[in-house]
FIPA-980830 format. One record per residue (C-alpha): x, z, y; residue number from 1; residue in three letters. Coordinates in steps of 0.1 Angstrom, whole numbers. Each point is the difference from the previous one (the first is absolute). Layout:
<atom><u>X</u><w>Z</w><v>Y</v><pos>NUM</pos><code>ala</code></atom>
...
END
This chain:
<atom><u>95</u><w>-199</w><v>246</v><pos>1</pos><code>met</code></atom>
<atom><u>-5</u><w>37</w><v>-9</v><pos>2</pos><code>glu</code></atom>
<atom><u>26</u><w>15</w><v>-23</v><pos>3</pos><code>lys</code></atom>
<atom><u>-14</u><w>12</w><v>-34</v><pos>4</pos><code>leu</code></atom>
<atom><u>3</u><w>37</w><v>-5</v><pos>5</pos><code>cys</code></atom>
<atom><u>19</u><w>8</w><v>-32</v><pos>6</pos><code>pro</code></atom>
<atom><u>-17</u><w>34</w><v>-4</v><pos>7</pos><code>lys</code></atom>
<atom><u>-34</u><w>-16</w><v>1</v><pos>8</pos><code>phe</code></atom>
<atom><u>10</u><w>-27</w><v>-25</v><pos>9</pos><code>glu</code></atom>
<atom><u>14</u><w>27</w><v>-24</v><pos>10</pos><code>his</code></atom>
<atom><u>-32</u><w>20</w><v>3</v><pos>11</pos><code>ala</code></atom>
<atom><u>-21</u><w>-31</w><v>-7</v><pos>12</pos><code>met</code></atom>
<atom><u>21</u><w>-9</w><v>-30</v><pos>13</pos><code>gln</code></atom>
<atom><u>-2</u><w>35</w><v>-14</v><pos>14</pos><code>leu</code></atom>
<atom><u>-38</u><w>4</w><v>5</v><pos>15</pos><code>leu</code></atom>
<atom><u>-8</u><w>-35</w><v>-12</v><pos>16</pos><code>ser</code></atom>
<atom><u>16</u><w>5</w><v>-35</v><pos>17</pos><code>lys</code></atom>
<atom><u>-26</u><w>-2</w><v>-26</v><pos>18</pos><code>arg</code></atom>
<atom><u>-17</u><w>34</w><v>-9</v><pos>19</pos><code>trp</code></atom>
<atom><u>17</u><w>19</w><v>28</v><pos>20</pos><code>val</code></atom>
<atom><u>-32</u><w>2</w><v>20</v><pos>21</pos><code>gly</code></atom>
<atom><u>-20</u><w>13</w><v>-29</v><pos>22</pos><code>leu</code></atom>
<atom><u>27</u><w>26</w><v>-9</v><pos>23</pos><code>ile</code></atom>
<atom><u>1</u><w>13</w><v>36</v><pos>24</pos><code>leu</code></atom>
<atom><u>-38</u><w>1</w><v>1</v><pos>25</pos><code>ser</code></atom>
<atom><u>-1</u><w>21</w><v>-32</v><pos>26</pos><code>glu</code></atom>
<atom><u>28</u><w>24</w><v>13</v><pos>27</pos><code>leu</code></atom>
<atom><u>-19</u><w>4</w><v>33</v><pos>28</pos><code>leu</code></atom>
<atom><u>-27</u><w>18</w><v>-22</v><pos>29</pos><code>lys</code></atom>
<atom><u>26</u><w>25</w><v>-11</v><pos>30</pos><code>gly</code></atom>
<atom><u>29</u><w>7</w><v>-24</v><pos>31</pos><code>glu</code></atom>
<atom><u>-2</u><w>-20</w><v>-33</v><pos>32</pos><code>lys</code></atom>
<atom><u>17</u><w>0</w><v>-33</v><pos>33</pos><code>arg</code></atom>
<atom><u>14</u><w>-33</w><v>-12</v><pos>34</pos><code>phe</code></atom>
<atom><u>-25</u><w>-2</w><v>-29</v><pos>35</pos><code>ser</code></atom>
<atom><u>-29</u><w>6</w><v>25</v><pos>36</pos><code>glu</code></atom>
<atom><u>11</u><w>-29</w><v>21</v><pos>37</pos><code>met</code></atom>
<atom><u>7</u><w>-22</w><v>-30</v><pos>38</pos><code>glu</code></atom>
<atom><u>-36</u><w>5</w><v>-12</v><pos>39</pos><code>ser</code></atom>
<atom><u>-15</u><w>-5</w><v>34</v><pos>40</pos><code>met</code></atom>
<atom><u>18</u><w>-32</w><v>9</v><pos>41</pos><code>leu</code></atom>
<atom><u>0</u><w>-33</w><v>-18</v><pos>42</pos><code>pro</code></atom>
<atom><u>38</u><w>-1</w><v>-1</v><pos>43</pos><code>ile</code></atom>
<atom><u>26</u><w>3</w><v>-28</v><pos>44</pos><code>ser</code></atom>
<atom><u>19</u><w>33</w><v>-3</v><pos>45</pos><code>gly</code></atom>
<atom><u>33</u><w>-19</w><v>5</v><pos>46</pos><code>arg</code></atom>
<atom><u>-11</u><w>-16</w><v>33</v><pos>47</pos><code>leu</code></atom>
<atom><u>-16</u><w>33</w><v>12</v><pos>48</pos><code>leu</code></atom>
<atom><u>33</u><w>17</w><v>-7</v><pos>49</pos><code>ser</code></atom>
<atom><u>19</u><w>-27</w><v>19</v><pos>50</pos><code>asp</code></atom>
<atom><u>-23</u><w>3</w><v>30</v><pos>51</pos><code>arg</code></atom>
<atom><u>1</u><w>38</w><v>1</v><pos>52</pos><code>leu</code></atom>
<atom><u>39</u><w>-1</w><v>-1</v><pos>53</pos><code>lys</code></atom>
<atom><u>0</u><w>-25</w><v>28</v><pos>54</pos><code>met</code></atom>
<atom><u>-24</u><w>21</w><v>21</v><pos>55</pos><code>leu</code></atom>
<atom><u>21</u><w>31</w><v>-8</v><pos>56</pos><code>glu</code></atom>
<atom><u>32</u><w>-18</w><v>11</v><pos>57</pos><code>lys</code></atom>
<atom><u>-18</u><w>-9</w><v>33</v><pos>58</pos><code>glu</code></atom>
<atom><u>-9</u><w>38</w><v>5</v><pos>59</pos><code>asp</code></atom>
<atom><u>-37</u><w>-8</w><v>-2</v><pos>60</pos><code>ile</code></atom>
<atom><u>-7</u><w>17</w><v>-33</v><pos>61</pos><code>val</code></atom>
<atom><u>13</u><w>33</w><v>-13</v><pos>62</pos><code>ile</code></atom>
<atom><u>6</u><w>6</w><v>-37</v><pos>63</pos><code>arg</code></atom>
<atom><u>-7</u><w>36</w><v>-8</v><pos>64</pos><code>asn</code></atom>
<atom><u>14</u><w>14</w><v>-32</v><pos>65</pos><code>ile</code></atom>
<atom><u>-15</u><w>32</w><v>-14</v><pos>66</pos><code>tyr</code></atom>
<atom><u>21</u><w>21</w><v>-24</v><pos>67</pos><code>ser</code></atom>
<atom><u>-27</u><w>5</w><v>-27</v><pos>68</pos><code>glu</code></atom>
<atom><u>-1</u><w>-9</w><v>-36</v><pos>69</pos><code>phe</code></atom>
<atom><u>-6</u><w>-29</w><v>-2</v><pos>70</pos><code>pro</code></atom>
<atom><u>15</u><w>-9</w><v>33</v><pos>71</pos><code>val</code></atom>
<atom><u>-27</u><w>-11</w><v>25</v><pos>72</pos><code>arg</code></atom>
<atom><u>8</u><w>-27</w><v>26</v><pos>73</pos><code>ile</code></atom>
<atom><u>-24</u><w>-7</w><v>28</v><pos>74</pos><code>glu</code></atom>
<atom><u>2</u><w>-24</w><v>30</v><pos>75</pos><code>tyr</code></atom>
<atom><u>-11</u><w>7</w><v>35</v><pos>76</pos><code>ser</code></atom>
<atom><u>4</u><w>-16</w><v>34</v><pos>77</pos><code>leu</code></atom>
<atom><u>28</u><w>12</w><v>24</v><pos>78</pos><code>ser</code></atom>
<atom><u>-7</u><w>4</w><v>37</v><pos>79</pos><code>glu</code></atom>
<atom><u>11</u><w>-36</w><v>4</v><pos>80</pos><code>lys</code></atom>
<atom><u>-25</u><w>-11</w><v>-27</v><pos>81</pos><code>gly</code></atom>
<atom><u>-28</u><w>21</w><v>15</v><pos>82</pos><code>lys</code></atom>
<atom><u>6</u><w>-17</w><v>33</v><pos>83</pos><code>ala</code></atom>
<atom><u>-12</u><w>-32</w><v>-17</v><pos>84</pos><code>leu</code></atom>
<atom><u>-35</u><w>15</w><v>-5</v><pos>85</pos><code>ala</code></atom>
<atom><u>-16</u><w>-17</w><v>31</v><pos>86</pos><code>pro</code></atom>
<atom><u>16</u><w>-33</w><v>-9</v><pos>87</pos><code>val</code></atom>
<atom><u>-13</u><w>1</w><v>-36</v><pos>88</pos><code>ile</code></atom>
<atom><u>-35</u><w>12</w><v>11</v><pos>89</pos><code>arg</code></atom>
<atom><u>-3</u><w>-28</w><v>25</v><pos>90</pos><code>glu</code></atom>
<atom><u>9</u><w>-26</w><v>-26</v><pos>91</pos><code>ile</code></atom>
<atom><u>-26</u><w>16</w><v>-23</v><pos>92</pos><code>glu</code></atom>
<atom><u>-26</u><w>-3</w><v>28</v><pos>93</pos><code>his</code></atom>
<atom><u>10</u><w>-35</w><v>8</v><pos>94</pos><code>trp</code></atom>
<atom><u>-2</u><w>-10</w><v>-37</v><pos>95</pos><code>ala</code></atom>
<atom><u>-35</u><w>15</w><v>-3</v><pos>96</pos><code>glu</code></atom>
<atom><u>-12</u><w>-19</w><v>31</v><pos>97</pos><code>asp</code></atom>
<atom><u>17</u><w>-33</w><v>-5</v><pos>98</pos><code>trp</code></atom>
<atom><u>12</u><w>-7</w><v>-35</v><pos>99</pos><code>val</code></atom>
<atom><u>-26</u><w>-16</w><v>-23</v><pos>100</pos><code>glu</code></atom>
<atom><u>0</u><w>9</w><v>-37</v><pos>101</pos><code>arg</code></atom>
<atom><u>5</u><w>-36</w><v>-11</v><pos>102</pos><code>asp</code></atom>
<atom><u>32</u><w>-2</w><v>21</v><pos>103</pos><code>glu</code></atom>
<atom><u>16</u><w>29</w><v>-18</v><pos>104</pos><code>thr</code></atom>
<atom><u>-9</u><w>-14</w><v>-35</v><pos>105</pos><code>val</code></atom>
<atom><u>12</u><w>-34</w><v>11</v><pos>106</pos><code>glu</code></atom>
<atom><u>33</u><w>12</w><v>13</v><pos>107</pos><code>asn</code></atom>
<atom><u>8</u><w>21</w><v>-31</v><pos>108</pos><code>glu</code></atom>
<atom><u>-1</u><w>-31</w><v>-23</v><pos>109</pos><code>ala</code></atom>
END
């Protein structure tokens, strides 16, 4: 029996958390303010904040603080996060080809 790879398992657990894929997909388009992401994604501010902190802790997202008044905070992908681009794009392509609209509505209930 083949031994499970703990790194692979950790990666799958991380990427399969709800909203992580959509957050990464948005950040692949460029740096975003928290309020921009909150208005673009159907997610509560608290959960978005939790996911961004988790991704920052994993060195996938960078939190950029600009010393302006008021202070401006933007999020972007690190090199580690940008390396996920082909993975996210392939999942997007797969979903377009294989996931039916009724399946997504059904699974959200």
